[in-house]
PyMOL commands that place a pseudoatom at each C-alpha (Angstrom):
pseudoatom trace, name=CA, resn=MET, resi=1, chain=A, elem=C, hetatm=0, pos=[-9.670, 5.933, -3.626]
pseudoatom trace, name=CA, resn=GLU, resi=2, chain=A, elem=C, hetatm=0, pos=[-10.378, 7.519, -6.995]
pseudoatom trace, name=CA, resn=ASP, resi=3, chain=A, elem=C, hetatm=0, pos=[-6.916, 7.488, -8.633]
pseudoatom trace, name=CA, resn=PHE, resi=4, chain=A, elem=C, hetatm=0, pos=[-5.850, 3.937, -7.696]
pseudoatom trace, name=CA, resn=GLU, resi=5, chain=A, elem=C, hetatm=0, pos=[-4.822, 2.883, -11.211]
pseudoatom trace, name=CA, resn=GLN, resi=6, chain=A, elem=C, hetatm=0, pos=[-2.816, 6.065, -11.691]
pseudoatom trace, name=CA, resn=LEU, resi=7, chain=A, elem=C, hetatm=0, pos=[-1.118, 5.557, -8.315]
pseudoatom trace, name=CA, resn=VAL, resi=8, chain=A, elem=C, hetatm=0, pos=[-0.068, 1.941, -8.919]
pseudoatom trace, name=CA, resn=SER, resi=9, chain=A, elem=C, hetatm=0, pos=[1.190, 2.777, -12.423]
pseudoatom trace, name=CA, resn=SER, resi=10, chain=A, elem=C, hetatm=0, pos=[3.896, 4.875, -10.689]
pseudoatom trace, name=CA, resn=LEU, resi=11, chain=A, elem=C, hetatm=0, pos=[4.920, 2.043, -8.325]
pseudoatom trace, name=CA, resn=THR, resi=12, chain=A, elem=C, hetatm=0, pos=[7.065, -1.083, -8.783]
pseudoatom trace, name=CA, resn=PRO, resi=13, chain=A, elem=C, hetatm=0, pos=[5.215, -4.419, -8.307]
pseudoatom trace, name=CA, resn=ARG, resi=14, chain=A, elem=C, hetatm=0, pos=[7.143, -6.628, -5.840]
pseudoatom trace, name=CA, resn=GLU, resi=15, chain=A, elem=C, hetatm=0, pos=[4.958, -9.527, -4.696]
pseudoatom trace, name=CA, resn=GLU, resi=16, chain=A, elem=C, hetatm=0, pos=[1.525, -11.016, -5.278]
pseudoatom trace, name=CA, resn=ASN, resi=17, chain=A, elem=C, hetatm=0, pos=[-0.282, -13.920, -3.629]
pseudoatom trace, name=CA, resn=ASP, resi=18, chain=A, elem=C, hetatm=0, pos=[-3.879, -14.900, -2.803]
pseudoatom trace, name=CA, resn=GLU, resi=19, chain=A, elem=C, hetatm=0, pos=[-4.093, -12.303, -0.004]
pseudoatom trace, name=CA, resn=ILE, resi=20, chain=A, elem=C, hetatm=0, pos=[-2.158, -9.208, -1.128]
pseudoatom trace, name=CA, resn=LYS, resi=21, chain=A, elem=C, hetatm=0, pos=[-0.378, -7.369, -3.899]
pseudoatom trace, name=CA, resn=LEU, resi=22, chain=A, elem=C, hetatm=0, pos=[2.732, -5.471, -2.784]
pseudoatom trace, name=CA, resn=TYR, resi=23, chain=A, elem=C, hetatm=0, pos=[4.108, -2.418, -4.572]
pseudoatom trace, name=CA, resn=GLN, resi=24, chain=A, elem=C, hetatm=0, pos=[7.334, -0.542, -3.753]
pseudoatom trace, name=CA, resn=ASN, resi=25, chain=A, elem=C, hetatm=0, pos=[7.429, 3.241, -3.998]
pseudoatom trace, name=CA, resn=THR, resi=26, chain=A, elem=C, hetatm=0, pos=[10.760, 3.810, -5.782]
pseudoatom trace, name=CA, resn=VAL, resi=27, chain=A, elem=C, hetatm=0, pos=[9.972, 7.355, -6.971]
pseudoatom trace, name=CA, resn=ALA, resi=28, chain=A, elem=C, hetatm=0, pos=[8.829, 9.022, -3.693]
pseudoatom trace, name=CA, resn=VAL, resi=29, chain=A, elem=C, hetatm=0, pos=[5.121, 9.274, -4.535]
pseudoatom trace, name=CA, resn=ALA, resi=30, chain=A, elem=C, hetatm=0, pos=[3.177, 11.028, -1.750]
pseudoatom trace, name=CA, resn=CYS, resi=31, chain=A, elem=C, hetatm=0, pos=[0.842, 9.003, 0.463]
pseudoatom trace, name=CA, resn=PRO, resi=32, chain=A, elem=C, hetatm=0, pos=[-2.783, 9.957, -0.268]
pseudoatom trace, name=CA, resn=VAL, resi=33, chain=A, elem=C, hetatm=0, pos=[-3.541, 9.881, 3.463]
pseudoatom trace, name=CA, resn=CYS, resi=34, chain=A, elem=C, hetatm=0, pos=[-0.697, 11.883, 5.064]
pseudoatom trace, name=CA, resn=GLU, resi=35, chain=A, elem=C, hetatm=0, pos=[0.879, 13.402, 1.932]
pseudoatom trace, name=CA, resn=GLN, resi=36, chain=A, elem=C, hetatm=0, pos=[4.392, 12.172, 2.897]
pseudoatom trace, name=CA, resn=PRO, resi=37, chain=A, elem=C, hetatm=0, pos=[6.365, 9.753, 0.689]
pseudoatom trace, name=CA, resn=PHE, resi=38, chain=A, elem=C, hetatm=0, pos=[5.637, 6.133, 1.615]
pseudoatom trace, name=CA, resn=ASP, resi=39, chain=A, elem=C, hetatm=0, pos=[7.777, 3.002, 1.235]
pseudoatom trace, name=CA, resn=ASP, resi=40, chain=A, elem=C, hetatm=0, pos=[5.330, 0.294, 0.183]
pseudoatom trace, name=CA, resn=LEU, resi=41, chain=A, elem=C, hetatm=0, pos=[1.687, -0.110, -0.724]
pseudoatom trace, name=CA, resn=VAL, resi=42, chain=A, elem=C, hetatm=0, pos=[0.006, -3.317, 0.437]
pseudoatom trace, name=CA, resn=ALA, resi=43, chain=A, elem=C, hetatm=0, pos=[-3.221, -3.795, -1.529]
pseudoatom trace, name=CA, resn=CYS, resi=44, chain=A, elem=C, hetatm=0, pos=[-5.350, -6.388, 0.275]
pseudoatom trace, name=CA, resn=LYS, resi=45, chain=A, elem=C, hetatm=0, pos=[-7.450, -8.573, -2.009]
pseudoatom trace, name=CA, resn=ASN, resi=46, chain=A, elem=C, hetatm=0, pos=[-10.001, -9.434, 0.689]
pseudoatom trace, name=CA, resn=GLN, resi=47, chain=A, elem=C, hetatm=0, pos=[-11.809, -7.411, 3.324]
pseudoatom trace, name=CA, resn=GLU, resi=48, chain=A, elem=C, hetatm=0, pos=[-10.094, -9.499, 6.017]
pseudoatom trace, name=CA, resn=THR, resi=49, chain=A, elem=C, hetatm=0, pos=[-6.375, -10.280, 5.799]
pseudoatom trace, name=CA, resn=SER, resi=50, chain=A, elem=C, hetatm=0, pos=[-3.717, -11.127, 8.368]
pseudoatom trace, name=CA, resn=LEU, resi=51, chain=A, elem=C, hetatm=0, pos=[-0.296, -9.553, 7.859]
pseudoatom trace, name=CA, resn=GLU, resi=52, chain=A, elem=C, hetatm=0, pos=[2.934, -10.229, 9.723]
pseudoatom trace, name=CA, resn=GLN, resi=53, chain=A, elem=C, hetatm=0, pos=[4.909, -7.107, 10.549]
pseudoatom trace, name=CA, resn=ILE, resi=54, chain=A, elem=C, hetatm=0, pos=[8.679, -7.696, 10.365]
pseudoatom trace, name=CA, resn=GLU, resi=55, chain=A, elem=C, hetatm=0, pos=[9.869, -4.224, 11.395]
pseudoatom trace, name=CA, resn=PRO, resi=56, chain=A, elem=C, hetatm=0, pos=[8.321, -1.183, 13.106]
pseudoatom trace, name=CA, resn=LEU, resi=57, chain=A, elem=C, hetatm=0, pos=[6.243, 0.797, 10.609]
pseudoatom trace, name=CA, resn=ASP, resi=58, chain=A, elem=C, hetatm=0, pos=[3.867, 3.716, 10.566]
pseudoatom trace, name=CA, resn=ILE, resi=59, chain=A, elem=C, hetatm=0, pos=[0.839, 2.722, 8.528]
pseudoatom trace, name=CA, resn=CYS, resi=60, chain=A, elem=C, hetatm=0, pos=[-1.760, 4.869, 6.771]
pseudoatom trace, name=CA, resn=VAL, resi=61, chain=A, elem=C, hetatm=0, pos=[-4.958, 3.098, 5.679]
pseudoatom trace, name=CA, resn=THR, resi=62, chain=A, elem=C, hetatm=0, pos=[-7.628, 3.804, 3.098]
pseudoatom trace, name=CA, resn=VAL, resi=63, chain=A, elem=C, hetatm=0, pos=[-10.091, 1.643, 1.140]
pseudoatom trace, name=CA, resn=HIS, resi=64, chain=A, elem=C, hetatm=0, pos=[-10.404, 0.923, -2.591]
pseudoatom trace, name=CA, resn=GLU, resi=65, chain=A, elem=C, hetatm=0, pos=[-13.448, -1.001, -3.848]
pseudoatom trace, name=CA, resn=GLY, resi=66, chain=A, elem=C, hetatm=0, pos=[-14.105, -2.423, -0.374]
pseudoatom trace, name=CA, resn=SER, resi=67, chain=A, elem=C, hetatm=0, pos=[-10.549, -3.670, 0.251]
pseudoatom trace, name=CA, resn=PRO, resi=68, chain=A, elem=C, hetatm=0, pos=[-7.950, -2.058, 2.524]
pseudoatom trace, name=CA, resn=LEU, resi=69, chain=A, elem=C, hetatm=0, pos=[-4.896, -0.277, 1.145]
pseudoatom trace, name=CA, resn=LEU, resi=70, chain=A, elem=C, hetatm=0, pos=[-1.985, 0.029, 3.579]
pseudoatom trace, name=CA, resn=PHE, resi=71, chain=A, elem=C, hetatm=0, pos=[0.707, 2.637, 2.981]
pseudoatom trace, name=CA, resn=THR, resi=72, chain=A, elem=C, hetatm=0, pos=[3.813, 1.799, 5.023]
pseudoatom trace, name=CA, resn=HIS, resi=73, chain=A, elem=C, hetatm=0, pos=[6.318, 4.345, 6.307]
pseudoatom trace, name=CA, resn=LYS, resi=74, chain=A, elem=C, hetatm=0, pos=[9.575, 2.931, 7.706]
pseudoatom trace, name=CA, resn=HIS, resi=75, chain=A, elem=C, hetatm=0, pos=[11.174, 4.618, 10.714]
for i in range(1, 75): cmd.bond("trace and resi %d" % i, "trace and resi %d" % (i + 1))
show_as sticks, trace
zoom trace
C-alpha cells in the first residue's frame, strides 16, 4: 500500500500492543480495497497474528511492508 502514512494520518489511534495497532475511522475514509467507508483498520505488526473476532464483520485485506492490514466493516 503506497499511501499508508497518509491514510493513518486521517484515522484515530485506539490501541497498540506487541501484535497490532488499531485505528478507528471517524471521518468515513474509503477502504482502499472496496472503496466503501470502513470502521477500523487493524495494522498487524507481524506476518502471522491471531485475532479474536467479537462481532460479525466484513473484512478487506491488503499488505503494507510485508504485514497484513485488515479493514473492518461492521454489519
